C-alpha positions in Angstrom: -21.8 33.1 -17.2 -23.8 30.0 -16.7 -20.7 28.3 -15.2 -20.3 31.1 -12.7 -24.0 31.1 -11.7 -23.6 27.3 -11.0 -20.7 27.8 -8.8 -22.4 30.6 -6.9 -25.6 28.5 -6.4 -23.3 25.6 -5.2 -22.3 27.7 -2.2 -26.0 28.2 -1.2 -26.9 24.5 -1.5 -23.8 23.4 0.3 -24.1 25.9 3.2 -26.5 23.8 5.2 -24.3 20.6 4.9 -21.2 22.3 5.7 -22.7 23.8 8.8 -24.0 20.5 10.0 -20.4 18.9 9.8 -18.6 22.0 11.1 -19.2 21.4 14.8 -18.3 17.7 14.7 -15.0 18.7 12.7 -13.9 21.5 15.0 -14.4 19.4 18.2 -12.6 16.4 16.7 -9.8 18.5 15.5 -9.4 20.2 18.9 -9.3 16.9 20.7 -6.8 15.3 18.2 -4.5 18.4 18.3 -4.1 18.2 22.0 -3.8 14.3 21.9 -1.0 14.7 19.4 0.8 17.0 21.8 0.8 14.4 24.5 2.1 11.9 22.1 5.0 14.0 20.8 6.1 14.7 24.4 5.8 11.0 25.4 7.9 10.1 22.3 10.9 11.7 23.9 11.4 8.6 26.1 11.0 6.1 23.3 13.7 3.3 22.7 16.8 4.3 20.7 16.7 3.4 17.0 19.8 1.2 15.9 22.0 2.2 13.2 22.8 -1.4 12.3 20.0 -3.5 10.7 20.2 -7.2 11.9 20.4 -9.8 9.1 17.7 -12.3 8.6 19.8 -15.0 10.2 20.4 -12.8 13.2 16.7 -12.2 13.5 15.9 -15.9 13.3 18.5 -16.5 16.0 16.9 -13.8 18.2 13.4 -15.5 17.7 14.9 -18.8 19.1 17.1 -17.6 21.9 15.6 -14.5 23.3 13.2 -16.3 25.8 9.7 -15.1 26.1 8.4 -12.0 24.1 5.9 -9.6 25.4 4.2 -9.4 22.0 4.3 -11.6 18.9 2.7 -10.4 15.8 1.6 -12.8 13.0 1.5 -11.0 9.7 3.9 -8.8 7.8 1.6 -6.6 5.9 1.1 -2.9 6.7 -1.1 -3.6 9.8 1.2 -6.3 11.3 4.3 -4.5 10.7 2.7 -1.3 12.1 1.7 -3.4 15.4 5.3 -4.5 15.7 6.6 -0.9 15.4 4.0 0.3 17.8 4.9 -2.4 20.4 8.7 -2.0 19.9 8.6 1.7 20.3 6.7 1.3 23.6 9.6 -0.8 24.8 7.9 -4.0 24.5 9.9 -7.1 23.6 8.5 -7.8 20.1 8.5 -10.6 17.6 7.1 -10.3 13.9 6.4 -13.4 11.8 5.5 -13.4 8.1 5.2 -16.7 6.2 5.9 -15.0 2.8 7.7 -11.8 2.2 6.8 -8.4 3.9 3.9 -6.9 2.0 3.6 -9.9 -0.3 -0.2 -9.7 -0.1 -2.8 -7.0 -0.1 -0.6 -4.3 1.2 1.5 -4.2 -2.1 -1.6 -4.5 -4.3 -3.5 -1.4 -3.5 -4.5 1.7 -5.5 -1.4 3.5 -4.1 -3.6 6.1 -2.5 -3.4 7.6 0.9 -6.8 8.8 1.4 -9.8 9.4 3.7 -12.3 8.0 1.3 -14.5 10.4 -0.6 -17.2 7.8 -1.3 -17.3 7.0 2.4 -18.0 10.4 3.4 -20.8 10.6 0.8 -22.4 7.5 2.4 -21.8 9.1 6.0 -23.8 12.2 4.9 -26.5 10.4 2.9 -27.1 7.9 5.6 -26.4 10.2 8.5 -23.8 7.5 9.6 -21.6 8.8 12.4 -19.4 5.8 12.4 -18.6 6.3 8.7 -17.8 10.0 9.4 -15.5 9.1 12.3 -13.7 6.6 10.0 -13.1 9.3 7.2 -12.0 11.7 9.9 -9.5 9.3 11.4 -8.3 8.4 7.8 -7.6 12.0 6.9 -5.8 12.6 10.0 -3.7 9.4 9.4 -3.2 10.6 5.8 -1.4 13.6 7.0 0.7 11.6 9.4 1.7 9.1 6.7 2.8 11.8 4.2 5.1 13.3 7.0 6.4 10.2 8.3 7.9 8.9 5.0 8.0 12.0 2.6 10.4 10.3 0.3 7.8 7.6 -0.4 4.6 9.8 -0.6 3.3 13.0 -1.9 0.0 14.9 -2.3 -1.7 14.2 -5.6 -4.3 16.4 -7.4 -7.3 14.3 -8.6 -9.8 15.6 -11.1 -13.5 14.9 -11.1 -14.8 15.8 -14.5 -18.4 17.1 -14.6 -20.6 16.2 -17.7 -24.0 17.5 -16.3 -24.7 21.0 -14.8 -26.5 19.6 -11.9 -23.6 17.5 -10.8 -21.4 20.7 -10.2 -23.1 21.8 -7.0 -23.7 18.2 -5.9 -20.0 17.2 -6.2 -18.6 20.5 -5.1 -20.5 20.3 -1.8 -19.1 16.8 -1.3 -15.5 17.7 -2.0 -15.6 20.9 0.1 -16.9 18.7 3.0 -14.1 16.4 2.5 -11.7 19.6 2.8 -13.7 20.6 5.9 -13.5 17.2 7.7 -9.7 17.2 7.2 -9.5 20.6 8.9 -6.0 21.7 9.6 -4.7 18.5 7.9 -6.2 19.4 4.5 -3.4 19.0 2.0 -4.6 21.7 -0.4 -8.0 23.3 -0.9 -10.1 21.9 -3.7 -11.1 24.1 -6.5 -13.4 24.3 -9.7 -12.2 24.4 -13.3 -13.7 25.7 -16.4 -14.0 23.4 -19.3 -11.1 25.0 -21.1 -8.8 24.8 -18.1 -9.8 21.2 -17.2 -8.7 20.2 -20.9 -5.5 22.2 -20.6 -4.6 20.2 -17.5 -6.0 16.9 -18.6 -6.0 16.9 -22.6 -7.0 13.3 -22.8 -10.4 13.9 -21.5 -13.6 13.4 -23.4 -14.5 17.0 -24.5 -18.2 16.6 -25.7 -20.7 17.6 -23.0 -17.9 18.5 -20.5 -19.2 21.3 -18.3 -16.1 21.7 -16.1 -14.2 19.9 -13.3 -13.4 19.7 -9.6 -9.9 19.1 -8.3 -9.2 17.9 -4.9 -6.1 16.5 -3.1 -5.3 13.1 -1.6 -2.0 11.4 -0.9 -0.1 8.8 -3.1 2.6 6.4 -2.2 4.8 3.4 -3.0 2.7 0.9 -1.0 5.2 -2.0 -0.8 8.3 0.1 0.0 6.2 1.9 2.6 5.2 -1.4 4.2 9.0 -2.4 4.1 10.0 0.8 5.6 7.6 0.1 8.6 9.1 -3.4 9.0 12.7 -2.2 8.8 12.0 0.7 11.3 10.5 -1.9 13.7 13.6 -4.0 13.3 15.8 -0.9 14.1 13.8 -0.4 17.3 14.5 -4.0 18.4 11.7 -6.1 16.9 12.8 -9.6 15.9 11.2 -9.6 12.5 11.6 -12.5 10.1 9.9 -13.1 6.8 9.4 -16.6 5.3 8.6 -17.8 8.8 5.3 -19.7 8.9 3.2 -20.2 11.9 2.0 -23.7 12.0 0.2 -23.9 15.5 -0.7 -21.7 18.4 0.7 -22.9 21.7 -1.4 -22.9 24.8 -1.0 -23.3 28.6 -3.3 -23.2 31.5 -3.9 -19.7 32.8 -5.7 -18.4 35.8 -8.7 -20.4 36.6 -7.5 -23.3 34.6 -8.4 -21.7 31.2 -6.3 -22.5 28.2 -4.4 -19.3 27.1 -2.4 -18.7 23.9 1.3 -18.5 25.0 3.3 -18.7 21.8 3.5 -20.3 18.4 5.0 -23.2 16.6 6.6 -21.9 13.5 8.7 -23.1 10.4 11.5 -21.4 8.5 10.1 -21.8 5.0 13.4 -21.6 3.4 15.1 -24.3 5.4 12.2 -26.2 6.9 13.4 -26.0 10.4 10.6 -25.7 13.1 10.9 -23.9 16.5 8.7 -22.6 19.2 8.5 -18.8 20.0 6.9 -17.9 23.5 5.0 -14.8 24.0 2.8 -13.1 26.6 0.4 -11.9 23.8 -0.1 -13.2 20.3 -1.6 -10.8 17.7 -3.4 -11.9 14.7 -2.9 -9.3 11.8 -3.1 -11.6 8.8 -5.5 -9.6 6.6 -7.6 -11.8 4.4 -6.2 -14.8 6.4 -7.6 -13.6 9.7 -10.2 -16.4 10.1 -7.7 -19.1 9.4 -5.6 -18.0 12.2 -8.7 -17.5 14.5 -9.6 -21.1 13.7 -6.2 -22.3 14.9 -7.4 -20.8 18.2 -10.9 -22.1 18.1 -12.2 -24.2 15.2 -15.9 -23.2 16.0 -15.5 -19.5 15.8 -17.6 -17.9 13.1 -16.0 -15.9 10.2 -15.6 -12.2 10.6 -13.9 -11.3 7.4 -15.6 -11.3 4.0 -12.8 -10.9 1.3 -13.3 -8.7 -1.7 -11.1 -8.8 -4.8 -9.9 -5.5 -6.4 -8.1 -5.6 -9.9 -5.9 -2.9 -11.1 -4.1 -2.4 -14.5 -1.1 -0.4 -15.5 -0.9 1.5 -18.7 1.8 3.6 -20.4 2.3 7.2 -18.8 0.9 8.8 -22.0 -2.6 8.0 -20.9 -2.6 10.5 -18.1 -0.7 13.7 -17.1 2.3 13.6 -15.1 0.7 15.0 -12.0 -3.0 14.7 -12.2 -5.2 11.9 -11.4 -8.9 11.2 -12.4 -11.8 9.9 -10.5 -14.9 8.3 -12.0 -17.4 8.6 -9.1 -20.1 6.5 -10.8 -19.2 3.7 -13.1 -21.7 1.7 -15.3 -22.4 -0.6 -12.3 -22.0 2.1 -9.5 -18.5 1.4 -8.5 -15.5 4.0 -8.4 -12.6 4.0 -10.8 -9.4 5.9 -10.2 -7.0 6.8 -13.2 -3.8 7.9 -11.6 -0.2 8.6 -12.5 2.3 6.4 -10.7 6.0 5.8 -11.2 5.7 7.5 -14.7 3.0 5.0 -15.6 -0.8 5.0 -15.3 -2.8 3.0 -12.8 -6.5 2.3 -13.4 -8.7 0.5 -11.1 -10.4 -0.9 -9.0 -13.1 -3.6 -9.3 -14.9 -4.8 -6.2 -16.3 -8.4 -6.1 -16.5 -11.2 -3.6 -13.7 -13.8 -3.8 -12.2 -16.7 -2.1 -9.2 -16.2 0.0 -5.8 -17.2 -1.7 -2.2 -16.4 -1.5 -2.1 -16.1 -5.2 -4.9 -13.9 -6.5 -5.2 -13.7 -10.4 -6.6 -10.9 -12.4 -9.2 -11.9 -14.9 -9.8 -10.8 -18.4 -13.2 -9.8 -17.5 -12.1 -7.4 -14.8 -9.5 -5.9 -17.1 -11.9 -5.3 -19.9 -14.3 -3.8 -17.5 -11.7 -1.3 -16.3 -10.7 -0.5 -19.9 -14.3 0.0 -20.9 -14.7 2.6 -18.0 -11.5 4.3 -19.1 -12.7 4.7 -22.6 -15.8 6.4 -21.4 -13.8 9.4 -19.9 -11.0 9.7 -22.6 -11.5 11.5 -25.9 -12.1 9.5 -29.2 -8.6 10.5 -30.4 -7.0 8.4 -27.6 -7.5 4.8 -28.6 -7.6 2.7 -25.4 -5.9 -0.6 -26.4 -5.9 -3.9 -24.7 -2.4 -4.4 -25.8 -1.4 -1.3 -23.8 -1.9 -3.0 -20.5 1.6 -3.6 -19.2 0.7 -5.3 -15.9 -2.5 -6.3 -13.9 -2.9 -7.5 -10.4 -5.7 -8.5 -8.0 -5.6 -7.7 -4.3 -7.9 -9.1 -1.6 -9.5 -6.5 0.7 -10.1 -8.0 4.2 -13.4 -6.3 4.8 -15.1 -6.8 8.2 -18.8 -8.0 7.8 -21.7 -10.1 8.9 -21.0 -13.6 7.3 -24.4 -13.6 5.8 -23.9 -10.3 3.7 -23.1 -10.8 0.1 -22.8 -7.2 -1.1 -19.1 -6.1 -0.5 -19.6 -2.8 -2.3 -21.9 -1.4 0.6 -19.3 -2.3 3.3 -17.2 0.1 5.3 -13.5 -0.1 5.8 -13.8 0.1 9.6 -11.4 -2.0 11.6 -12.2 -4.1 14.7 -10.1 -5.4 17.4 -11.3 -8.5 19.2 -9.8 -10.7 22.0 -10.6 -14.4 22.2 -11.3 -16.3 25.5 -7.7 -17.8 25.2 -6.3 -14.2 24.8 -5.5 -14.1 21.1 -5.8 -10.5 19.9 -7.1 -10.0 16.4 -7.0 -6.9 14.4 -9.2 -7.1 11.1 -10.6 -4.8 8.4 -9.4 -1.3 8.1 -7.6 0.4 5.3 -3.9 1.0 4.3 -4.1 4.8 5.3 -5.2 4.0 8.8 -2.5 1.2 9.6 -1.0 3.3 12.4 -4.3 3.9 14.2 -5.2 0.3 13.8 -1.8 -0.7 15.3 -2.3 1.8 18.2 -5.7 0.4 19.2 -4.4 -3.2 18.8 -1.5 -2.6 21.1 -3.7 -0.8 23.5 -5.9 -3.8 23.7 -3.0 -6.2 24.0 -1.5 -4.2 26.9 -5.0 -4.1 28.7 -5.7 -7.8 28.2 -2.4 -9.0 29.2 -1.3 -6.5 31.8 1.9 -5.6 29.8 4.1 -2.9 31.2 4.1 -0.3 28.5 3.4 3.4 28.0 1.2 5.2 25.5 1.6 5.1 21.7 4.9 6.5 20.5 4.2 6.3 16.6 2.7 9.7 16.0 5.3 11.9 14.4 7.8 8.9 14.0 9.7 9.0 10.9 10.2 5.7 9.0 13.2 4.1 7.3 14.9 6.6 5.1 13.0 9.7 6.1 15.2 11.3 8.8 17.8 13.0 6.5 15.9 13.1 3.3 15.2 16.3 1.4 13.8 16.9 -2.2 17.2 17.9 -3.4 19.0 14.8 -2.0 19.2 13.4 -5.5 21.5 16.1 -6.6 24.2 15.1 -4.1 23.9 11.4 -5.5 24.5 12.8 -9.0 27.4 15.1 -7.9 29.0 12.7 -5.5 28.7 9.3 -7.2 28.2 10.0 -10.9 24.7 8.5 -11.2 22.1 9.4 -14.0 19.8 12.1 -12.8 16.8 9.8 -13.4 18.4 7.0 -11.4 19.4 9.4 -8.6 15.8 10.6 -8.3 14.5 7.2 -8.2 17.0 6.1 -5.5 16.2 9.2 -3.4 12.4 8.5 -3.7 12.8 4.9 -2.9 15.3 4.7 -0.2 15.3 8.2 1.2 18.5 8.9 3.0 19.5 5.3 2.6 20.2 6.0 -1.0 23.7 6.7 -0.4 24.2 3.2 0.8 22.9 1.9 -2.5 25.0 4.3 -4.4 28.1 3.1 -2.6 27.8 -0.4 -3.9 26.8 0.6 -7.4 29.1 -0.9 -10.1 31.3 1.2 -12.4 29.7 1.4 -15.9 32.9 1.7 -17.8 31.3 4.7 -19.7 32.0 8.3 -19.5 28.5 9.0 -18.1 27.0 7.7 -16.0 30.1 6.7 -13.9 28.2 4.1 -11.8 24.8 2.5 -11.9 24.3 -0.3 -14.3 20.5 -0.5 -15.2 18.6 -3.9 -15.0 16.5 -2.9 -17.9 17.2 0.2 -20.2 13.7 1.9 -19.9 13.5 1.8 -16.1 15.9 3.5 -13.5 16.4 0.3 -11.3 20.1 -0.6 -11.0 21.9 -3.8 -10.2 23.0 -2.4 -6.9 19.4 -2.4 -5.7 19.5 -6.3 -6.0 22.3 -6.5 -3.6 20.9 -4.0 -1.2 17.4 -5.8 -1.5 19.0 -8.9 0.0 20.1 -6.7 3.0 16.5 -5.7 3.2 15.4 -9.4 3.8 14.7 -10.2 0.0 15.1 -14.0 -0.4 13.5 -14.7 -3.8 13.6 -13.2 -7.3 9.9 -12.4 -6.8 10.8 -10.2 -3.7 13.1 -8.1 -5.9 10.9 -7.6 -8.9 7.7 -7.0 -7.1 8.5 -5.3 -3.7 12.1 -4.1 -3.4 11.8 -2.7 -6.9 8.3 -2.3 -8.5 9.2 -3.7 -11.9 6.7 -6.5 -12.0 3.9 -4.0 -11.2 5.0 -1.7 -14.0 5.9 -3.8 -16.9 5.7 -7.6 -16.7 7.9 -8.0 -20.0 10.6 -5.8 -18.6 10.6 -7.8 -15.3 11.0 -11.0 -17.1 13.8 -9.4 -19.2 15.5 -8.5 -16.0 15.1 -11.8 -14.2 18.3 -13.7 -15.4 20.6 -10.9 -14.2 18.6 -10.5 -10.9 19.0 -14.2 -10.2 22.6 -14.2 -10.9 23.3 -11.3 -8.5 21.1 -13.0 -5.8 22.9 -16.2 -6.3 26.2 -14.6 -5.5 24.8 -12.9 -2.5 23.0 -16.0 -1.1 25.2 -18.8 -2.4 22.7 -20.3 -4.6 23.6 -23.4 -6.7 22.6 -23.8 -10.3 19.5 -25.8 -9.5 18.3 -23.1 -7.1 18.8 -20.4 -9.7 16.7 -22.4 -12.0 14.0 -22.9 -9.4 14.0 -19.1 -8.8 13.7 -18.3 -12.4 10.8 -20.6 -12.9 8.9 -19.4 -9.7 9.3 -15.8 -10.8 8.1 -16.4 -14.4 5.1 -18.2 -12.9 4.4 -15.3 -10.7 4.5 -12.9 -13.7 2.5 -15.2 -15.7 -0.5 -15.6 -13.5 -0.4 -13.0 -10.7 0.7 -10.1 -12.7 -1.4 -10.5 -15.8 1.3 -11.8 -18.1 -0.9 -14.8 -19.1 -4.1 -12.8 -19.9 -1.8 -10.4 -22.0 -0.1 -13.1 -23.9 -3.4 -14.9 -24.6 -5.0 -11.8 -25.8 -2.1 -10.9 -28.1 -2.1 -14.5 -29.5 -5.7 -14.3 -30.3 -5.7 -10.8 -32.0 -2.8 -8.6 -32.7 -3.4 -4.9 -32.4 -0.5 -4.0 -34.6 -1.6 -3.5 -38.1 0.9 -4.2 -40.9 0.4 -4.6 -44.5 2.2 -7.3 -46.5 4.4 -4.8 -48.1 5.4 -3.4 -44.5 6.2 -7.0 -43.4 8.4 -7.6 -46.5 10.3 -4.4 -45.9 
């Protein structure tokens, strides 16, 4: 009875706040609905998507022999690849350069959520901040687009917010309902309230004492590195000359109108061969995330910094720590931050931290951050669930490229708004933002590039555009893979959810197992559905190092560092055949991949901790036996 009264009271308390937002939400919804219709109609005249994906060698040749490009994008993260896709689909001659691998930085080290940002909406309401509200509104619209553009890589995920004090029920209920309202017609599913008994039924690991009930809302979840790669591959199919492991060494300039020096291209280097060459372009776009300021200083050494990097650490634990299809949100940790506890790829992700950091290409998770996350997880799980340090299977740190005043020191209070700037020399920079809004960020960036450089291009074509693998995908596609190729059901489901309609191409090159069942598909490691054919296909997707395979073509390094290390020798052998590596090259690749696992994926802190104190208790008699 008390629970029902609290819910009824919530409606009264939330009525005023909902009415306040309703008008803005309806107007914005009307405007965007009509804008979307215009974009869909314009998309009919978009360039034709190629069936054949050019090789990396062909892409490098195109960069060197295609003359002047309309647009050259520096940075192969979500935003940079999004800019390349936006430009290419407008009919602009486009180049994309990434000094490491596509999605090797922040874009592969996220919380894996496609979301509007519940906490940002809270700040917007509490501070009457219309800019924050607009950011959340845009992110919710982009969330819906991203889920539709790559349904094989993304899905809606229910997230539970447990309530331990009665007064929190109306407070959080109002906030979550406003989140639904702002989403408008793009709301994934309506949020709802659960009784204590129902909450424990759905999330039995929850701490029971003092639990009042729970609220469940919906956001999106995706395979971030594969999503980033899908954007890059789609851009390549639309004609973009995209090359990873191609580092920009210098911005080229020439005298423009009035004698001003204007950026007219870049001097770059193929990291794998050392060869240097120039690429000319009418417009150069800086989409380098945390490295935004380093590229801006190539243009002007005196320019002030506009990015303040923030490190976010995540950990991966076994799947038994969470239900298969229910996440958990801790809205107020011991230090005021937000922690997510989410099922992903049959494991459990927990994170994130938020602290100022230096910019580096190789961020390392610290034991302090890992233990902070574990401590917060313990606060929400029941005493019968022992949260062990040894259960951390992988850990990583990602650097968020937040836009801020250089004098600010508090990254937790910063928004994730993006800014597009154009320098005196014509360098276009896109900075800030978040994964979910990559398409809108790319649209704004190319719009600015077209205006600044008088490029001949139409309006944005990417709304409603399906990404690599999405066109002929269906939820039952994996059944055909099992029936037609003799793959294990688990492997078939994995291939369908990773490659979409391109899963058939992977299945075609899968090796015969020599067993009665499965007929094809040799696993790289027994407990994960990754197969050897994915390594071969990964090379076709521009993978050039063992790290590319274990961390971004497959996600093995992000799921279990020990399993990734176990798979490395076979991965290197397969890549050596595809790329003609000598024995010395194979040895170097093994060493580089192990170094990556040791430092960047938490293997070091895991082995150090297990060396200091084992969490497996055995009696002398057990050891003798």
